[in-house]
C-alpha positions as CSV (number, residue, x, y, z in Angstrom):
1,M,64.8,169.8,-22.5
2,D,64.8,166.7,-24.7
3,T,66.0,163.3,-23.7
4,T,69.5,163.8,-25.0
5,E,70.0,167.0,-23.0
6,I,68.8,165.3,-19.9
7,I,71.2,162.3,-20.4
8,V,74.1,164.6,-21.1
9,T,73.3,166.7,-18.0
10,L,73.0,163.7,-15.7
11,T,76.2,162.2,-17.1
12,G,78.0,165.4,-16.4
13,L,76.7,165.6,-12.9
14,A,77.7,162.0,-12.2
15,L,81.2,162.5,-13.5
16,S,81.6,165.7,-11.4
17,A,80.5,163.8,-8.3
18,F,83.0,161.1,-9.1
19,V,85.9,163.6,-9.5
20,I,84.9,165.2,-6.2
21,W,84.8,161.9,-4.4
22,Y,88.1,160.7,-5.9
23,F,90.1,163.8,-5.0
24,F,88.5,164.6,-1.6
25,F,86.8,161.5,0.0
26,S,88.4,158.3,-1.4
27,A,90.5,156.1,1.0
28,R,94.0,157.3,1.5
29,Q,96.9,155.0,1.9
30,T,98.9,155.7,5.1
31,A,102.4,154.6,6.0
32,A,104.5,155.1,9.1
33,A,108.2,155.8,8.6
34,V,110.6,153.0,9.5
35,S,113.4,154.1,11.7
36,T,116.9,152.8,10.9
37,S,119.7,152.0,13.4
38,S,121.1,155.5,12.8
39,G,117.8,157.1,13.8
40,V,116.7,158.2,10.3
41,Q,113.0,157.7,9.5
42,E,112.7,156.2,6.0
43,V,109.7,155.9,3.7
44,D,109.6,154.7,0.1
45,I,107.0,156.5,-2.1
46,T,106.0,155.5,-5.6
47,V,104.8,158.2,-7.9
48,K,102.4,156.9,-10.5
49,G,99.2,158.9,-11.1
50,G,99.5,160.0,-7.5
51,Y,101.7,159.3,-4.4
52,S,101.6,155.8,-2.8
53,P,101.4,156.0,0.1
54,D,100.0,159.5,0.1
55,V,99.9,160.0,3.9
56,I,103.2,159.6,5.7
57,E,103.5,159.6,9.5
58,V,106.8,160.6,11.1
59,E,108.1,161.7,14.5
60,R,109.0,165.3,15.2
61,G,112.7,166.1,15.8
62,K,114.1,163.0,14.0
63,P,115.6,163.1,10.5
64,V,113.4,161.9,7.7
65,Q,114.5,160.4,4.3
66,L,111.8,160.1,1.7
67,S,112.6,158.1,-1.4
68,F,110.4,159.1,-4.3
69,Y,110.4,156.5,-7.2
70,R,108.7,158.0,-10.3
71,D,107.2,155.0,-12.1
72,E,105.9,157.0,-15.1
73,E,106.6,159.7,-17.7
74,N,103.5,161.8,-17.0
75,S,104.6,165.5,-17.1
76,C,102.4,166.3,-14.0
77,S,104.6,164.2,-11.7
78,E,108.0,165.5,-12.8
79,E,108.3,168.0,-9.9
80,L,107.8,167.7,-6.2
81,L,106.9,170.7,-4.0
82,M,107.0,170.7,-0.2
83,P,106.5,174.4,0.5
84,D,106.4,174.1,4.3
85,F,110.0,172.8,4.2
86,S,111.1,175.0,1.2
87,I,111.8,171.9,-0.9
88,R,111.5,171.7,-4.6
89,R,112.8,168.6,-6.5
90,D,112.7,167.4,-10.0
91,L,111.7,163.7,-10.2
92,P,113.3,162.0,-13.2
93,A,111.2,159.2,-14.7
94,F,112.0,155.7,-13.6
95,K,114.6,156.9,-11.0
96,T,114.6,157.3,-7.2
97,T,115.0,160.8,-5.8
98,L,115.9,161.2,-2.1
99,V,114.4,164.1,-0.1
100,E,115.9,164.6,3.4
101,L,114.3,166.9,6.0
102,L,114.1,167.4,9.8
103,P,110.6,168.2,10.9
104,Q,110.8,170.5,14.0
105,Q,107.1,171.0,14.7
106,A,104.1,168.7,14.8
107,G,101.3,169.1,12.2
108,T,100.2,168.1,8.8
109,F,102.2,169.3,5.9
110,T,101.1,169.0,2.3
111,F,103.3,168.0,-0.7
112,T,102.2,168.3,-4.3
113,C,103.3,167.9,-7.9
114,G,104.3,171.1,-9.7
115,M,100.8,171.6,-11.0
116,G,99.1,170.9,-7.6
117,M,97.1,168.0,-9.0
118,L,98.9,165.1,-7.2
119,R,98.8,165.6,-3.4
120,G,100.1,163.9,-0.3
121,S,100.6,164.7,3.4
122,L,103.4,164.4,5.8
123,V,102.0,164.0,9.3
124,V,104.5,164.9,12.0
125,K,103.6,163.6,15.5
């Protein structure tokens, strides 16, 4: 191996390590739902290169209203999938889409974009 091949190999390994860290080990932003006077748990989520917050904590047995505001035109974020709740929604760019659900059992439930690249979790306590 000459010097160029070593540099290219080390750069590739470093970038691979960064991608693994970013998707699996970086700090995640968590938000607890805010209950309204009517008992609905509400959370505002911004979609821009990911979900913010990407971990949402709610209580079991109480209705949940998630407001997804898509702040970009990236095609990856145009669809929301919540397979555990049989929910699929289109997220129009620069608009808010409401998703309502009633979590009946405790656990951690994943939601993703249509391509599975953007990920978040709904934690039901």
